[in-house]
C-alpha positions in Angstrom: 45.2 93.3 -7.4 42.3 94.7 -5.4 38.7 93.5 -6.1 37.1 95.3 -9.0 33.5 96.3 -9.3 31.0 96.1 -12.2 28.6 98.9 -13.1 24.9 98.2 -13.7 25.3 98.3 -17.5 27.7 95.3 -17.5 25.5 93.3 -15.0 22.6 93.8 -17.4 24.7 92.7 -20.3 25.8 89.5 -18.5 22.2 88.8 -17.4 20.9 89.3 -21.0 23.4 86.8 -22.4 22.7 84.4 -19.6 19.0 84.6 -20.6 20.0 83.7 -24.1 22.0 80.7 -23.0 19.1 79.6 -20.8 16.7 79.9 -23.8 19.0 77.9 -26.1 19.3 75.0 -23.6 15.6 75.1 -22.8 14.8 74.7 -26.5 16.7 71.5 -26.6 14.5 70.0 -23.9 11.2 71.8 -24.1 9.8 69.6 -26.8 10.9 66.3 -25.2 7.8 65.8 -23.2 5.5 66.9 -26.0 7.0 65.1 -29.0 4.0 62.9 -29.5 1.6 65.9 -29.6 3.9 67.9 -31.9 4.3 64.9 -34.2 0.5 64.5 -34.3 0.1 68.2 -35.0 2.2 67.9 -38.2 0.8 64.5 -39.1 3.9 62.3 -38.7 4.7 59.2 -36.6 6.6 59.6 -33.3 9.5 57.9 -35.0 9.6 60.5 -37.7 9.0 63.2 -35.1 12.4 62.4 -33.5 13.8 64.8 -36.2 12.2 67.7 -34.3 15.0 67.3 -31.7 17.7 65.9 -34.1 17.5 68.9 -36.5 17.9 71.4 -33.6 21.0 69.5 -32.3 22.6 69.4 -35.7 22.2 73.1 -36.2 23.5 73.8 -32.7 26.6 71.6 -32.9 27.6 73.2 -36.2 27.2 76.8 -35.0 29.1 76.4 -31.7 32.6 76.0 -33.3 31.8 78.9 -35.7 30.8 81.4 -32.9 34.3 82.6 -31.9 35.2 83.4 -35.5 31.9 85.0 -36.3 32.2 87.2 -33.2 35.5 88.4 -34.4 33.9 89.4 -37.7 30.6 90.9 -36.6 31.4 91.8 -32.9 29.5 90.4 -29.9 26.8 93.1 -30.2 25.8 92.7 -33.8 26.3 88.9 -33.8 24.0 88.5 -30.8 21.4 90.9 -32.1 21.2 89.3 -35.5 20.9 85.8 -34.1 18.2 86.8 -31.6 16.1 88.2 -34.4 16.6 85.1 -36.6 16.0 82.8 -33.6 12.6 84.4 -33.0 11.7 84.2 -36.7 12.6 80.5 -36.8 10.6 79.9 -33.5 7.5 81.5 -35.0 7.9 79.5 -38.2 8.2 76.2 -36.1 4.9 77.1 -34.5 3.1 77.4 -37.8 4.8 74.4 -39.5 2.3 72.0 -41.2 4.6 69.2 -42.2 7.9 67.5 -41.2 10.0 69.1 -43.9 9.1 72.6 -42.7 9.7 71.6 -39.1 13.1 70.1 -39.8 14.3 73.2 -41.6 13.0 75.7 -39.1 14.2 73.7 -36.1 17.6 73.5 -37.7 17.5 77.2 -38.0 16.6 77.5 -34.4 19.5 75.4 -33.4 21.9 77.3 -35.7 21.0 80.7 -34.3 20.2 79.6 -30.7 23.4 77.6 -30.3 25.3 80.9 -30.6 23.9 82.0 -27.2 25.7 79.3 -25.2 29.4 79.9 -26.0 28.8 83.7 -26.3 27.5 83.8 -22.7 30.7 82.2 -21.4 32.8 84.5 -23.6 31.0 87.6 -22.1 31.7 86.3 -18.6 35.4 86.1 -19.3 35.7 89.3 -21.2 33.3 91.6 -19.4 33.7 90.5 -15.7 36.7 91.2 -13.4 38.4 88.1 -12.0 37.0 88.5 -8.5 33.4 88.4 -9.9 33.7 85.7 -12.5 32.7 83.0 -10.1 29.3 84.7 -10.0 29.1 84.7 -13.8 30.1 81.0 -13.9 27.4 80.2 -11.4 24.9 82.0 -13.6 26.1 80.1 -16.6 25.9 76.8 -14.7 22.3 77.6 -13.8 21.4 77.8 -17.5 23.1 74.5 -18.2 21.4 72.5 -15.4 18.2 74.3 -14.5 17.0 74.7 -18.1 17.0 70.9 -18.9 15.1 70.2 -15.7 12.3 72.8 -16.2 12.1 72.5 -20.0 9.9 69.4 -20.1 7.6 70.9 -17.4 7.1 74.1 -19.3 6.6 72.2 -22.5 4.1 69.9 -20.9 2.1 72.6 -19.3 2.0 74.6 -22.6 1.1 71.6 -24.7 -1.7 70.4 -22.3 -3.2 73.9 -21.8 -2.7 76.0 -24.9 -1.2 73.8 -27.6 2.1 72.4 -28.7 2.8 75.5 -30.9 3.5 77.5 -27.7 6.6 75.4 -27.1 8.0 77.7 -29.8 6.0 80.9 -29.3 7.1 81.1 -25.6 10.6 82.1 -26.9 9.3 85.6 -27.8 9.2 86.7 -24.2 12.9 86.0 -23.2 14.0 86.7 -26.8 12.6 90.3 -26.8 14.1 90.9 -23.3 17.5 89.6 -24.5 17.4 91.8 -27.6 16.6 94.9 -25.5 19.4 94.2 -22.9 22.1 93.5 -25.5 21.0 96.5 -27.6 21.2 98.8 -24.5 24.3 97.6 -22.8 26.9 96.0 -25.2 28.7 98.8 -27.0 29.0 98.9 -30.8 32.4 98.1 -32.3 33.6 98.2 -35.8 33.0 95.0 -37.7 35.9 93.2 -39.4 34.3 91.9 -42.6 37.6 91.3 -44.3 38.0 88.2 -42.1 35.3 86.6 -44.2 37.7 86.5 -47.1 40.4 84.9 -44.9 38.0 82.3 -43.5 39.0 78.7 -43.2 36.3 77.6 -45.5 37.7 74.1 -45.9 37.6 73.7 -42.1 34.0 75.1 -42.0 32.8 72.8 -44.7 34.4 69.7 -43.2 33.2 70.6 -39.7 29.6 71.1 -40.9 29.5 67.8 -42.8 31.4 65.8 -40.2 29.6 67.0 -37.1 26.3 67.1 -38.8 26.7 63.5 -40.0 27.9 62.4 -36.6 24.9 64.0 -34.7 22.4 62.6 -37.2 23.9 59.1 -36.9 23.9 59.3 -33.0 20.4 60.7 -32.7 18.7 58.5 -35.4 20.9 55.4 -35.2 18.8 53.2 -32.8 15.5 54.2 -34.5 16.9 53.2 -37.9 18.6 50.0 -36.8 22.1 51.6 -36.9 24.2 50.4 -39.9 21.4 48.3 -41.2 20.1 51.6 -42.6 21.6 53.2 -45.7 20.9 56.6 -44.2 22.9 55.8 -41.1 25.7 54.3 -43.2 26.0 57.6 -45.2 26.0 59.7 -42.0 28.7 57.5 -40.5 30.7 57.8 -43.7 30.4 61.6 -43.5 31.6 61.5 -39.9 34.5 59.2 -40.6 35.8 61.3 -43.5 35.1 64.8 -42.4 35.6 64.9 -38.6 39.2 63.8 -38.9 39.7 66.2 -41.9 38.3 69.0 -39.7 40.6 68.1 -36.8 43.7 67.9 -39.0 42.8 71.1 -40.7 42.4 73.0 -37.5 45.7 71.8 -36.0 47.6 72.6 -39.2 45.9 75.8 -40.6 47.7 79.1 -40.1 44.4 80.8 -39.2 42.1 78.0 -38.0 38.4 78.2 -37.5 38.8 77.0 -33.9 42.1 77.1 -32.0 42.0 73.4 -31.2 45.6 73.7 -30.1 44.2 75.1 -26.8 43.3 71.5 -26.0 47.0 71.0 -25.3 46.4 73.1 -22.2 46.2 70.5 -19.5 43.2 71.9 -17.7 41.1 72.8 -20.8 41.9 69.4 -22.4 41.0 67.4 -19.3 38.0 69.6 -18.4 36.5 69.1 -21.8 36.6 65.4 -21.3 34.9 65.8 -17.9 32.4 68.1 -19.6 31.8 65.3 -22.1 31.0 62.8 -19.3 28.8 65.4 -17.6 27.0 65.9 -20.9 26.3 62.2 -21.1 24.9 62.3 -17.5 23.0 65.6 -17.7 21.3 65.1 -21.0 21.1 61.3 -20.5 19.0 61.5 -17.3 16.8 64.2 -18.8 16.2 61.8 -21.7 15.7 58.6 -19.6 13.2 60.0 -17.0 10.6 61.3 -19.5 11.0 58.1 -21.7 10.5 55.9 -18.7 7.5 57.8 -17.4 5.8 58.0 -20.8 6.6 54.4 -21.8 6.1 52.5 -18.6 3.8 54.7 -16.5 1.9 56.4 -19.4 2.3 59.8 -17.9 1.0 63.0 -19.7 3.5 65.7 -20.6 2.5 67.8 -17.6 3.0 64.9 -15.2 6.4 64.2 -16.7 7.4 67.8 -16.3 6.2 67.9 -12.7 8.4 64.9 -11.9 11.5 66.7 -13.3 10.7 69.9 -11.4 12.3 68.2 -8.4 15.6 68.4 -10.3 15.3 72.1 -11.1 14.1 74.2 -8.2 16.3 72.8 -5.4 19.3 74.0 -7.4 18.3 77.6 -6.8 19.3 77.0 -3.1 22.8 76.0 -4.1 23.9 78.5 -6.8 24.1 81.6 -4.6 26.9 79.9 -2.5 28.9 78.6 -5.5 31.0 81.8 -6.1 32.2 81.7 -2.5 33.0 78.0 -2.7 34.9 78.5 -5.9 37.2 80.8 -4.0 37.6 78.8 -0.8 37.5 75.1 -2.0 39.6 73.2 -4.4 37.6 73.2 -7.6 38.5 69.6 -8.4 37.0 68.6 -5.0 33.7 70.4 -5.9 33.5 68.6 -9.2 34.3 65.2 -7.6 31.7 65.8 -4.8 29.0 66.9 -7.3 29.7 63.9 -9.6 29.5 61.4 -6.7 26.2 63.0 -5.5 24.8 62.9 -9.1 26.0 59.3 -9.4 24.3 58.4 -6.2 21.0 59.6 -7.5 21.4 57.4 -10.6 22.3 54.4 -8.5 19.0 55.0 -6.6 17.2 54.9 -10.0 18.9 51.6 -10.9 16.6 49.7 -8.5 13.2 50.8 -9.9 10.1 48.6 -9.8 7.3 48.7 -12.4 5.3 50.9 -9.9 8.1 53.5 -9.7 6.5 56.9 -10.5 6.5 60.6 -9.6 6.6 60.2 -5.8 9.4 57.6 -5.9 11.5 59.8 -8.2 11.3 62.7 -5.8 14.1 61.7 -3.5 16.5 60.7 -6.2 15.7 63.9 -8.2 16.4 66.1 -5.1 19.7 64.4 -4.6 20.5 64.9 -8.3 19.5 68.6 -7.9 22.0 69.1 -5.1 24.7 67.4 -7.0 24.4 69.0 -10.5 25.4 72.6 -9.5 28.7 71.2 -8.2 29.5 69.7 -11.6 29.0 72.1 -14.5 29.9 75.3 -12.7 33.2 74.2 -11.2 34.3 72.4 -14.3 33.5 75.5 -16.3 35.8 77.5 -13.9 38.4 74.8 -14.3 38.3 74.9 -18.1 38.5 78.7 -18.3 40.9 79.4 -15.4 44.0 79.7 -17.6 42.5 81.1 -20.7 43.5 84.6 -22.0 40.8 87.0 -23.0 41.8 86.5 -26.7 41.2 82.8 -26.4 37.9 83.0 -24.5 35.7 82.5 -27.5 37.6 79.5 -28.8 37.9 77.9 -25.4 34.2 78.3 -24.8 33.4 76.8 -28.2 35.6 73.7 -27.5 34.1 73.3 -24.0 30.5 73.6 -25.0 31.0 71.5 -28.2 32.3 68.6 -26.1 29.5 68.9 -23.5 26.9 68.8 -26.3 28.6 65.9 -28.0 28.6 64.1 -24.7 24.8 64.6 -24.6 24.3 63.2 -28.1 26.6 60.3 -27.5 25.0 59.5 -24.2 21.5 59.6 -25.5 22.5 57.3 -28.4 24.1 54.8 -26.1 21.2 54.9 -23.6 18.6 54.6 -26.3 20.3 51.5 -27.6 20.8 50.1 -24.2 17.1 50.4 -23.2 16.0 48.8 -26.5 18.4 45.9 -26.4 18.2 45.2 -22.7 14.4 45.3 -22.8 14.5 42.6 -25.4 17.0 40.6 -23.3 15.0 40.9 -20.0 11.7 40.1 -21.9 13.3 36.9 -23.2 14.7 35.9 -19.7 11.4 36.6 -17.9 9.5 34.7 -20.7 11.7 31.7 -20.0 10.3 31.5 -16.5 6.8 32.8 -16.9 5.1 30.0 -18.9 1.5 28.7 -19.1 2.8 25.4 -17.6 3.8 27.1 -14.3 1.2 26.5 -11.6 1.7 30.1 -10.2 1.1 31.5 -13.7 -2.0 29.4 -14.2 -3.4 30.6 -10.9 -2.7 34.2 -11.9 -4.3 33.7 -15.3 -7.4 32.2 -13.7 -7.7 35.0 -11.2 -7.6 37.6 -13.9 -10.0 35.6 -16.1 -12.5 35.6 -13.2 -12.2 39.3 -13.0 -13.0 39.8 -16.6 -15.8 37.2 -16.5 -17.3 39.2 -13.6 -17.5 42.1 -16.0 -19.5 40.1 -18.5 -16.8 38.7 -20.8 -17.2 35.1 -22.2 -14.7 32.6 -20.7 -12.5 32.3 -23.8 -12.4 36.1 -24.3 -11.7 36.6 -20.6 -8.8 34.2 -20.8 -7.4 36.0 -23.8 -7.7 39.3 -21.9 -5.9 37.6 -19.0 -3.0 36.5 -21.3 -2.7 40.1 -22.6 -2.6 41.5 -19.0 0.3 39.1 -18.1 2.1 39.9 -21.3 1.8 43.6 -20.6 3.1 43.1 -17.1 6.1 41.1 -18.4 6.9 43.8 -20.9 6.5 46.6 -18.3 8.9 44.7 -16.0 11.4 44.2 -18.9 11.3 47.9 -19.7 11.8 48.9 -16.1 14.8 46.5 -15.8 16.2 48.0 -19.0 16.0 51.5 -17.6 17.6 50.3 -14.4 20.6 49.2 -16.5 20.7 52.5 -18.3 20.8 54.5 -15.1 23.6 52.2 -13.9 25.7 53.2 -16.9 25.1 56.9 -16.2 26.1 56.4 -12.6 29.4 54.7 -13.4 30.2 57.2 -16.1 29.9 59.9 -13.4 32.2 58.0 -11.2 34.8 58.0 -14.0 34.4 61.8 -14.2 34.9 62.1 -10.5 38.3 60.4 -10.8 39.3 62.1 -14.1 39.0 65.6 -12.7 41.8 64.9 -10.3 44.2 64.7 -13.2 43.6 68.5 -13.8 46.1 70.8 -12.4 44.9 72.6 -9.2 44.3 76.2 -10.4 45.4 79.2 -8.6 42.3 80.5 -6.6 42.7 83.9 -8.2 42.9 82.5 -11.7 40.1 80.2 -11.1 37.9 83.2 -11.0 38.6 84.1 -14.5 41.0 83.8 -17.4 44.5 85.2 -17.5 44.6 88.7 -18.8 
């Protein structure tokens, strides 16, 4: 079949939905560098403020599996337009929230409506673009998945430091209005199929919402609440154990399932979702670790944290224009493997940090990461969708994105636990060697004491200050070593992904540019 062209109307439609996907991913990360400021703004502790992110993720993970079914009912046009309006309403309400309860409800609403944009964008690529151009669409989709997390903390930090944390939410009105206008102008109206609501798999919907909601809450809040020592985490775990299996069984057995999980039996989609899970661990895991390290160990402001992560974002813009051609010319599995290894190399570089490791030291590793990431998400998306029929595009997209987001939540939960537990371990091991009886330690204490005495402190007070400085130095070293361990876990998980992708079937180059029709 000769190459097919797209008119300007379809290009604008694709660009509008990509903007929505970018906005949805951005909103996961934009608050990360500003959580302390937002928590202070609504008068809660940083620990309680973690729900600002958790509630968004719960809403998002619930809505992604619903999207394909909802699009069949309301059509792409009306479903997108309705969710854009609701997303902007919830964004505005987040900005005027005065307490944690309001913020949790409105952030969950943001996640529930914004999460629609991610699978819908991939569906539009498969259904609106001809095969020969779908590599371009997949590159655009990949850009939303990897660039948005990198620039999110920077945008959030700049807004928080200059105009206030509320603008982390108000900023959505700019891309949101543009998205609404493009969808309204370019995606044709179709007749809605409201009778499908009566035929809905409501048991599947209920079990999915309870199971995945409980699972995400458990993963996101587990470490902060001492895991199963908390009654709340126990209840969330119980919901996940009961209702996630119920959802899976229901979807495999139902005559009209909510999500066609049977598609996972497709070799490429099934294995690609596992690779996407691993990439979710790495992508969201590194975007979690770097701000945490910089804030906790280096005391960086939100803006400085964002500036450090910019090195992961902008170099990717040099790679994405070449990806559509590479998808046609190179074995997709080789691209994913190459990208994963390069991404892993950047994490190995970060596994040897010292307590002085800051913005400048991160630059090289972040640039390496930036050149590796585009070769992961984009090719694995092409691999997952290569054999999908148009009719299965929505379900395949939902499955793929659900696994990627679950990978992010699982990864953050593991890495959060690792950094906490390993910091305690390293602090204990360093403390075994650094004692007041060691001559070198005594000399260091006396040197610091002399510095404080020169500032006018009394000898006893100066010595106490010296002890505090040494303790702080030990803790800083322990935290740094813990983050080294965490980056090492991410690196090896990426190496697993680099191997796993080779078990996928090599797709036909023509089919790799889009689903079967």
